[in-house]
C-alpha positions in Angstrom: -2.1 5.4 10.2 -0.6 8.3 12.0 3.2 8.1 12.0 5.2 8.7 15.0 8.8 9.4 14.0 10.0 7.6 17.2 8.1 4.4 16.3 8.6 4.1 12.5 12.0 3.8 10.9 11.9 6.2 8.0 15.6 6.0 6.8 15.9 8.3 3.8 12.2 8.6 3.0 9.5 10.5 4.8 7.2 7.5 4.3 7.2 3.8 4.8 5.0 0.9 3.9 3.7 -0.8 7.0 1.8 -3.4 5.0 2.5 -5.2 2.8 6.3 -5.7 3.0 8.6 -5.8 0.0 8.4 -9.3 -1.6 5.3 -10.4 0.3 3.4 -13.4 -1.0 -0.2 -12.7 -0.1 -3.0 -15.3 -0.4 -6.3 -13.6 -1.1 -9.4 -15.9 -0.7 -12.6 -15.5 -2.6 -15.5 -14.1 -0.7 -18.6 -16.3 0.0 -20.4 -14.8 -3.0 -17.5 -15.8 -5.3 -16.1 -12.3 -5.8 -12.4 -11.5 -5.4 -11.2 -10.6 -1.9 -9.0 -7.6 -1.3 -6.0 -6.5 0.8 -5.5 -3.5 2.9 -2.3 -1.5 2.4 -1.0 0.8 5.0 1.7 3.6 4.8 3.1 5.8 7.5 4.2 9.3 6.6 6.3 11.6 8.8 3.7 14.3 8.1 0.4 12.4 8.4 -1.6 15.4 6.9 0.3 14.9 3.6 -1.7 13.7 0.6 -0.5 10.4 -0.8 -1.2 9.3 -4.4 -1.5 5.5 -4.8 -0.5 3.6 -7.9 -0.6 -0.1 -8.8 1.5 -1.2 -11.7 1.9 2.4 -12.8 -1.8 3.1 -12.8 -3.3 5.7 -10.5 -5.7 4.2 -7.9 -6.6 6.7 -5.2 -5.5 9.5 -2.9 -5.4 9.4 0.9 -4.7 12.0 3.5 -4.4 11.8 7.3 -5.0 8.1 7.4 -3.0 6.3 4.8 -4.9 3.0 4.5 -6.3 1.7 1.2 -8.2 -1.5 0.5 -8.4 -2.8 -3.1 -8.5 -6.0 -5.1 -5.7 -7.4 -7.2 -5.6 -10.0 -10.0 -3.3 -12.9 -9.2 0.4 -12.2 -10.1 3.3 -9.9 -9.2 2.3 -6.2 -8.7 4.1 -3.0 -7.8 2.3 -0.7 -5.3 3.6 2.8 -5.1 2.7 5.9 -3.1 3.9 9.4 -4.0 3.5 12.4 -1.8 2.9 16.0 -2.9 6.7 16.7 -2.7 7.5 13.9 -5.2 8.8 11.4 -2.6 8.1 7.9 -3.5 7.9 4.5 -1.7 7.1 1.2 -3.5 6.8 -2.5 -2.7 6.5 -5.5 -5.0 4.1 -8.2 -4.0 2.9 -11.6 -5.3 -0.8 -12.0 -5.1 -2.1 -15.6 -5.1 -5.8 -16.5 -5.1 -7.4 -19.4 -3.2 -9.5 -21.5 -5.6 
């Protein structure tokens, strides 16, 4: 997601979660083969070429640059998703993942 400073409201941080929002409750269905589904997280950064380092519950997940979109699966429960840029700026959201049975 390429950020346009005129479209995203960055407040005091150079980056912002576009999805999910803080406190979201997300229902993740199982796939047809019975495996867990996943959600796609999106972050806008005022400098899209910045590298972002993604973490879930304090564990490193992946790095993105240019397009800050990441799809990954979660276990059911409350999780903290964080991104940190190369300058040490951080943005986080807490989400509640629920699975369809």
